[in-house]
CHARMM internal coordinates of N, CA and C (Angstrom, degrees):
IC EDIT
DIST 1 N 1 CA 1.4407
DIST 1 CA 1 C 1.5291
ANGL 1 N 1 CA 1 C 112.74
DIST 1 C 2 N 1.3288
ANGL 1 CA 1 C 2 N 119.66
DIHE 1 N 1 CA 1 C 2 N -36.65
DIST 2 N 2 CA 1.4641
ANGL 1 C 2 N 2 CA 118.60
DIHE 1 CA 1 C 2 N 2 CA -179.04
DIST 2 CA 2 C 1.5326
ANGL 2 N 2 CA 2 C 112.66
DIHE 1 C 2 N 2 CA 2 C -59.87
DIST 2 C 3 N 1.3161
ANGL 2 CA 2 C 3 N 117.28
DIHE 2 N 2 CA 2 C 3 N -36.29
DIST 3 N 3 CA 1.4731
ANGL 2 C 3 N 3 CA 119.58
DIHE 2 CA 2 C 3 N 3 CA 179.55
DIST 3 CA 3 C 1.5218
ANGL 3 N 3 CA 3 C 110.95
DIHE 2 C 3 N 3 CA 3 C -66.97
DIST 3 C 4 N 1.3174
ANGL 3 CA 3 C 4 N 117.05
DIHE 3 N 3 CA 3 C 4 N -40.37
DIST 4 N 4 CA 1.4652
ANGL 3 C 4 N 4 CA 120.60
DIHE 3 CA 3 C 4 N 4 CA 178.65
DIST 4 CA 4 C 1.5178
ANGL 4 N 4 CA 4 C 109.97
DIHE 3 C 4 N 4 CA 4 C -67.68
DIST 4 C 5 N 1.3180
ANGL 4 CA 4 C 5 N 117.42
DIHE 4 N 4 CA 4 C 5 N -41.73
DIST 5 N 5 CA 1.4729
ANGL 4 C 5 N 5 CA 121.31
DIHE 4 CA 4 C 5 N 5 CA 178.61
DIST 5 CA 5 C 1.5278
ANGL 5 N 5 CA 5 C 109.97
DIHE 4 C 5 N 5 CA 5 C -59.95
DIST 5 C 6 N 1.3300
ANGL 5 CA 5 C 6 N 117.76
DIHE 5 N 5 CA 5 C 6 N -44.10
DIST 6 N 6 CA 1.4642
ANGL 5 C 6 N 6 CA 121.08
DIHE 5 CA 5 C 6 N 6 CA 179.46
DIST 6 CA 6 C 1.5276
ANGL 6 N 6 CA 6 C 111.10
DIHE 5 C 6 N 6 CA 6 C -64.03
DIST 6 C 7 N 1.3089
ANGL 6 CA 6 C 7 N 117.68
DIHE 6 N 6 CA 6 C 7 N -42.02
DIST 7 N 7 CA 1.4664
ANGL 6 C 7 N 7 CA 120.26
DIHE 6 CA 6 C 7 N 7 CA 176.03
DIST 7 CA 7 C 1.5231
ANGL 7 N 7 CA 7 C 111.24
DIHE 6 C 7 N 7 CA 7 C -61.67
DIST 7 C 8 N 1.3067
ANGL 7 CA 7 C 8 N 116.75
DIHE 7 N 7 CA 7 C 8 N -41.80
DIST 8 N 8 CA 1.4626
ANGL 7 C 8 N 8 CA 120.95
DIHE 7 CA 7 C 8 N 8 CA -179.77
DIST 8 CA 8 C 1.5242
ANGL 8 N 8 CA 8 C 111.28
DIHE 7 C 8 N 8 CA 8 C -63.61
DIST 8 C 9 N 1.3138
ANGL 8 CA 8 C 9 N 116.94
DIHE 8 N 8 CA 8 C 9 N -32.99
DIST 9 N 9 CA 1.4670
ANGL 8 C 9 N 9 CA 120.60
DIHE 8 CA 8 C 9 N 9 CA 178.80
DIST 9 CA 9 C 1.5238
ANGL 9 N 9 CA 9 C 112.39
DIHE 8 C 9 N 9 CA 9 C -72.30
DIST 9 C 10 N 1.3199
ANGL 9 CA 9 C 10 N 116.53
DIHE 9 N 9 CA 9 C 10 N -30.14
DIST 10 N 10 CA 1.4647
ANGL 9 C 10 N 10 CA 120.13
DIHE 9 CA 9 C 10 N 10 CA -171.32
DIST 10 CA 10 C 1.5166
ANGL 10 N 10 CA 10 C 114.31
DIHE 9 C 10 N 10 CA 10 C -104.86
DIST 10 C 11 N 1.3197
ANGL 10 CA 10 C 11 N 117.86
DIHE 10 N 10 CA 10 C 11 N 1.93
DIST 11 N 11 CA 1.4607
ANGL 10 C 11 N 11 CA 121.11
DIHE 10 CA 10 C 11 N 11 CA 179.80
DIST 11 CA 11 C 1.5222
ANGL 11 N 11 CA 11 C 110.06
DIHE 10 C 11 N 11 CA 11 C -130.41
DIST 11 C 12 N 1.3205
ANGL 11 CA 11 C 12 N 115.45
DIHE 11 N 11 CA 11 C 12 N 160.12
DIST 12 N 12 CA 1.4584
ANGL 11 C 12 N 12 CA 119.36
DIHE 11 CA 11 C 12 N 12 CA 178.01
DIST 12 CA 12 C 1.5229
ANGL 12 N 12 CA 12 C 111.37
DIHE 11 C 12 N 12 CA 12 C -76.43
DIST 12 C 13 N 1.3167
ANGL 12 CA 12 C 13 N 117.13
DIHE 12 N 12 CA 12 C 13 N -36.10
DIST 13 N 13 CA 1.4650
ANGL 12 C 13 N 13 CA 122.22
DIHE 12 CA 12 C 13 N 13 CA 178.84
DIST 13 CA 13 C 1.5182
ANGL 13 N 13 CA 13 C 109.04
DIHE 12 C 13 N 13 CA 13 C -134.57
DIST 13 C 14 N 1.3185
ANGL 13 CA 13 C 14 N 116.08
DIHE 13 N 13 CA 13 C 14 N 142.16
DIST 14 N 14 CA 1.4571
ANGL 13 C 14 N 14 CA 121.77
DIHE 13 CA 13 C 14 N 14 CA 178.34
DIST 14 CA 14 C 1.5276
ANGL 14 N 14 CA 14 C 108.31
DIHE 13 C 14 N 14 CA 14 C -130.55
DIST 14 C 15 N 1.3174
ANGL 14 CA 14 C 15 N 116.26
DIHE 14 N 14 CA 14 C 15 N 130.33
DIST 15 N 15 CA 1.4621
ANGL 14 C 15 N 15 CA 121.56
DIHE 14 CA 14 C 15 N 15 CA 179.87
DIST 15 CA 15 C 1.5211
ANGL 15 N 15 CA 15 C 109.32
DIHE 14 C 15 N 15 CA 15 C -117.26
DIST 15 C 16 N 1.3174
ANGL 15 CA 15 C 16 N 116.16
DIHE 15 N 15 CA 15 C 16 N 141.17
DIST 16 N 16 CA 1.4575
ANGL 15 C 16 N 16 CA 122.54
DIHE 15 CA 15 C 16 N 16 CA 175.09
DIST 16 CA 16 C 1.5181
ANGL 16 N 16 CA 16 C 106.87
DIHE 15 C 16 N 16 CA 16 C -125.25
DIST 16 C 17 N 1.3288
ANGL 16 CA 16 C 17 N 116.32
DIHE 16 N 16 CA 16 C 17 N 129.41
DIST 17 N 17 CA 1.4607
ANGL 16 C 17 N 17 CA 120.87
DIHE 16 CA 16 C 17 N 17 CA -178.54
DIST 17 CA 17 C 1.5180
ANGL 17 N 17 CA 17 C 109.89
DIHE 16 C 17 N 17 CA 17 C -107.36
DIST 17 C 18 N 1.3209
ANGL 17 CA 17 C 18 N 115.64
DIHE 17 N 17 CA 17 C 18 N 143.53
DIST 18 N 18 CA 1.4525
ANGL 17 C 18 N 18 CA 122.17
DIHE 17 CA 17 C 18 N 18 CA 178.06
DIST 18 CA 18 C 1.5195
ANGL 18 N 18 CA 18 C 109.14
DIHE 17 C 18 N 18 CA 18 C -120.60
DIST 18 C 19 N 1.3175
ANGL 18 CA 18 C 19 N 115.49
DIHE 18 N 18 CA 18 C 19 N 139.95
DIST 19 N 19 CA 1.4561
ANGL 18 C 19 N 19 CA 121.71
DIHE 18 CA 18 C 19 N 19 CA 179.76
DIST 19 CA 19 C 1.5282
ANGL 19 N 19 CA 19 C 109.36
DIHE 18 C 19 N 19 CA 19 C -71.95
DIST 19 C 20 N 1.3091
ANGL 19 CA 19 C 20 N 116.49
DIHE 19 N 19 CA 19 C 20 N 118.52
DIST 20 N 20 CA 1.4602
ANGL 19 C 20 N 20 CA 121.08
DIHE 19 CA 19 C 20 N 20 CA 179.19
DIST 20 CA 20 C 1.5223
ANGL 20 N 20 CA 20 C 109.16
DIHE 19 C 20 N 20 CA 20 C -94.96
DIST 20 C 21 N 1.3293
ANGL 20 CA 20 C 21 N 116.37
DIHE 20 N 20 CA 20 C 21 N 77.20
DIST 21 N 21 CA 1.4579
ANGL 20 C 21 N 21 CA 121.20
DIHE 20 CA 20 C 21 N 21 CA -179.99
DIST 21 CA 21 C 1.5252
ANGL 21 N 21 CA 21 C 110.81
DIHE 20 C 21 N 21 CA 21 C -75.44
DIST 21 C 22 N 1.2896
ANGL 21 CA 21 C 22 N 117.50
DIHE 21 N 21 CA 21 C 22 N -177.45
DIST 22 N 22 CA 1.4670
ANGL 21 C 22 N 22 CA 122.09
DIHE 21 CA 21 C 22 N 22 CA -170.82
DIST 22 CA 22 C 1.5258
ANGL 22 N 22 CA 22 C 115.79
DIHE 21 C 22 N 22 CA 22 C -53.34
DIST 22 C 23 N 1.3606
ANGL 22 CA 22 C 23 N 121.82
DIHE 22 N 22 CA 22 C 23 N -34.52
DIST 23 N 23 CA 1.4676
ANGL 22 C 23 N 23 CA 117.96
DIHE 22 CA 22 C 23 N 23 CA 176.81
DIST 23 CA 23 C 1.5304
ANGL 23 N 23 CA 23 C 113.34
DIHE 22 C 23 N 23 CA 23 C -73.50
DIST 23 C 24 N 1.3332
ANGL 23 CA 23 C 24 N 117.80
DIHE 23 N 23 CA 23 C 24 N -12.05
DIST 24 N 24 CA 1.4567
ANGL 23 C 24 N 24 CA 120.82
DIHE 23 CA 23 C 24 N 24 CA 176.40
DIST 24 CA 24 C 1.5186
ANGL 24 N 24 CA 24 C 114.41
DIHE 23 C 24 N 24 CA 24 C 69.95
DIST 24 C 25 N 1.3100
ANGL 24 CA 24 C 25 N 117.45
DIHE 24 N 24 CA 24 C 25 N 44.09
DIST 25 N 25 CA 1.4603
ANGL 24 C 25 N 25 CA 121.75
DIHE 24 CA 24 C 25 N 25 CA -176.88
DIST 25 CA 25 C 1.5324
ANGL 25 N 25 CA 25 C 113.45
DIHE 24 C 25 N 25 CA 25 C -91.54
DIST 25 C 26 N 1.3199
ANGL 25 CA 25 C 26 N 118.48
DIHE 25 N 25 CA 25 C 26 N 3.03
DIST 26 N 26 CA 1.4647
ANGL 25 C 26 N 26 CA 120.67
DIHE 25 CA 25 C 26 N 26 CA -175.61
DIST 26 CA 26 C 1.5243
ANGL 26 N 26 CA 26 C 111.75
DIHE 25 C 26 N 26 CA 26 C -59.83
DIST 26 C 27 N 1.2982
ANGL 26 CA 26 C 27 N 118.60
DIHE 26 N 26 CA 26 C 27 N -43.85
DIST 27 N 27 CA 1.4589
ANGL 26 C 27 N 27 CA 121.41
DIHE 26 CA 26 C 27 N 27 CA 179.88
DIST 27 CA 27 C 1.5206
ANGL 27 N 27 CA 27 C 112.51
DIHE 26 C 27 N 27 CA 27 C -61.68
DIST 27 C 28 N 1.3201
ANGL 27 CA 27 C 28 N 115.46
DIHE 27 N 27 CA 27 C 28 N -46.17
DIST 28 N 28 CA 1.4718
ANGL 27 C 28 N 28 CA 120.27
DIHE 27 CA 27 C 28 N 28 CA 179.19
DIST 28 CA 28 C 1.5279
ANGL 28 N 28 CA 28 C 110.69
DIHE 27 C 28 N 28 CA 28 C -65.18
DIST 28 C 29 N 1.3346
ANGL 28 CA 28 C 29 N 116.63
DIHE 28 N 28 CA 28 C 29 N -41.63
DIST 29 N 29 CA 1.4621
ANGL 28 C 29 N 29 CA 120.33
DIHE 28 CA 28 C 29 N 29 CA 178.34
DIST 29 CA 29 C 1.5253
ANGL 29 N 29 CA 29 C 111.10
DIHE 28 C 29 N 29 CA 29 C -63.90
DIST 29 C 30 N 1.3118
ANGL 29 CA 29 C 30 N 117.85
DIHE 29 N 29 CA 29 C 30 N -38.64
DIST 30 N 30 CA 1.4655
ANGL 29 C 30 N 30 CA 121.76
DIHE 29 CA 29 C 30 N 30 CA 178.55
DIST 30 CA 30 C 1.5314
ANGL 30 N 30 CA 30 C 110.44
DIHE 29 C 30 N 30 CA 30 C -64.61
DIST 30 C 31 N 1.3105
ANGL 30 CA 30 C 31 N 117.06
DIHE 30 N 30 CA 30 C 31 N -40.89
DIST 31 N 31 CA 1.4650
ANGL 30 C 31 N 31 CA 120.31
DIHE 30 CA 30 C 31 N 31 CA 177.82
DIST 31 CA 31 C 1.5274
ANGL 31 N 31 CA 31 C 110.90
DIHE 30 C 31 N 31 CA 31 C -63.98
DIST 31 C 32 N 1.3194
ANGL 31 CA 31 C 32 N 116.83
DIHE 31 N 31 CA 31 C 32 N -43.33
DIST 32 N 32 CA 1.4524
ANGL 31 C 32 N 32 CA 121.30
DIHE 31 CA 31 C 32 N 32 CA 179.42
DIST 32 CA 32 C 1.5321
ANGL 32 N 32 CA 32 C 110.32
DIHE 31 C 32 N 32 CA 32 C -63.82
DIST 32 C 33 N 1.3280
ANGL 32 CA 32 C 33 N 116.59
DIHE 32 N 32 CA 32 C 33 N -43.98
DIST 33 N 33 CA 1.4563
ANGL 32 C 33 N 33 CA 120.58
DIHE 32 CA 32 C 33 N 33 CA 178.48
DIST 33 CA 33 C 1.5273
ANGL 33 N 33 CA 33 C 110.76
DIHE 32 C 33 N 33 CA 33 C -59.54
DIST 33 C 34 N 1.3258
ANGL 33 CA 33 C 34 N 116.99
DIHE 33 N 33 CA 33 C 34 N -44.78
DIST 34 N 34 CA 1.4660
ANGL 33 C 34 N 34 CA 121.22
DIHE 33 CA 33 C 34 N 34 CA -179.68
DIST 34 CA 34 C 1.5174
ANGL 34 N 34 CA 34 C 110.81
DIHE 33 C 34 N 34 CA 34 C -60.60
DIST 34 C 35 N 1.3218
ANGL 34 CA 34 C 35 N 117.44
DIHE 34 N 34 CA 34 C 35 N -44.52
DIST 35 N 35 CA 1.4669
ANGL 34 C 35 N 35 CA 120.79
DIHE 34 CA 34 C 35 N 35 CA 178.72
DIST 35 CA 35 C 1.5183
ANGL 35 N 35 CA 35 C 111.25
DIHE 34 C 35 N 35 CA 35 C -61.78
DIST 35 C 36 N 1.3322
ANGL 35 CA 35 C 36 N 117.31
DIHE 35 N 35 CA 35 C 36 N -44.44
DIST 36 N 36 CA 1.4528
ANGL 35 C 36 N 36 CA 120.85
DIHE 35 CA 35 C 36 N 36 CA 178.86
DIST 36 CA 36 C 1.5209
ANGL 36 N 36 CA 36 C 111.48
DIHE 35 C 36 N 36 CA 36 C -64.66
DIST 36 C 37 N 1.3192
ANGL 36 CA 36 C 37 N 115.92
DIHE 36 N 36 CA 36 C 37 N -44.82
DIST 37 N 37 CA 1.4643
ANGL 36 C 37 N 37 CA 121.44
DIHE 36 CA 36 C 37 N 37 CA -178.31
DIST 37 CA 37 C 1.5310
ANGL 37 N 37 CA 37 C 111.02
DIHE 36 C 37 N 37 CA 37 C -61.07
DIST 37 C 38 N 1.3253
ANGL 37 CA 37 C 38 N 116.57
DIHE 37 N 37 CA 37 C 38 N -44.89
DIST 38 N 38 CA 1.4532
ANGL 37 C 38 N 38 CA 120.31
DIHE 37 CA 37 C 38 N 38 CA -178.36
DIST 38 CA 38 C 1.5312
ANGL 38 N 38 CA 38 C 113.10
DIHE 37 C 38 N 38 CA 38 C -72.39
DIST 38 C 39 N 1.3283
ANGL 38 CA 38 C 39 N 117.22
DIHE 38 N 38 CA 38 C 39 N -21.66
DIST 39 N 39 CA 1.4593
ANGL 38 C 39 N 39 CA 120.42
DIHE 38 CA 38 C 39 N 39 CA -179.21
DIST 39 CA 39 C 1.5290
ANGL 39 N 39 CA 39 C 112.95
DIHE 38 C 39 N 39 CA 39 C -85.43
DIST 39 C 40 N 1.3194
ANGL 39 CA 39 C 40 N 118.03
DIHE 39 N 39 CA 39 C 40 N -13.82
DIST 40 N 40 CA 1.4617
ANGL 39 C 40 N 40 CA 120.88
DIHE 39 CA 39 C 40 N 40 CA -179.23
DIST 40 CA 40 C 1.5259
ANGL 40 N 40 CA 40 C 110.28
DIHE 39 C 40 N 40 CA 40 C -77.35
DIST 40 C 41 N 1.3301
ANGL 40 CA 40 C 41 N 116.82
DIHE 40 N 40 CA 40 C 41 N 146.06
DIST 41 N 41 CA 1.4576
ANGL 40 C 41 N 41 CA 119.18
DIHE 40 CA 40 C 41 N 41 CA 175.18
DIST 41 CA 41 C 1.5247
ANGL 41 N 41 CA 41 C 110.39
DIHE 40 C 41 N 41 CA 41 C -69.87
DIST 41 C 42 N 1.3107
ANGL 41 CA 41 C 42 N 115.80
DIHE 41 N 41 CA 41 C 42 N 149.26
DIST 42 N 42 CA 1.4682
ANGL 41 C 42 N 42 CA 118.99
DIHE 41 CA 41 C 42 N 42 CA 179.22
DIST 42 CA 42 C 1.4691
ANGL 42 N 42 CA 42 C 108.10
DIHE 41 C 42 N 42 CA 42 C -81.48
END
COOR INIT
IC SEED 1 N 1 CA 1 C
IC BUILD
């Protein structure tokens, strides 16, 4: 998370990609990541 936070601070837009393998968990993983990312202190 610290690397993503630093990128978000230094760029106008930041994208994170998730591997959508056969069970199709990319959407759920992206939601979980967003919740974790937003809950961390800056």
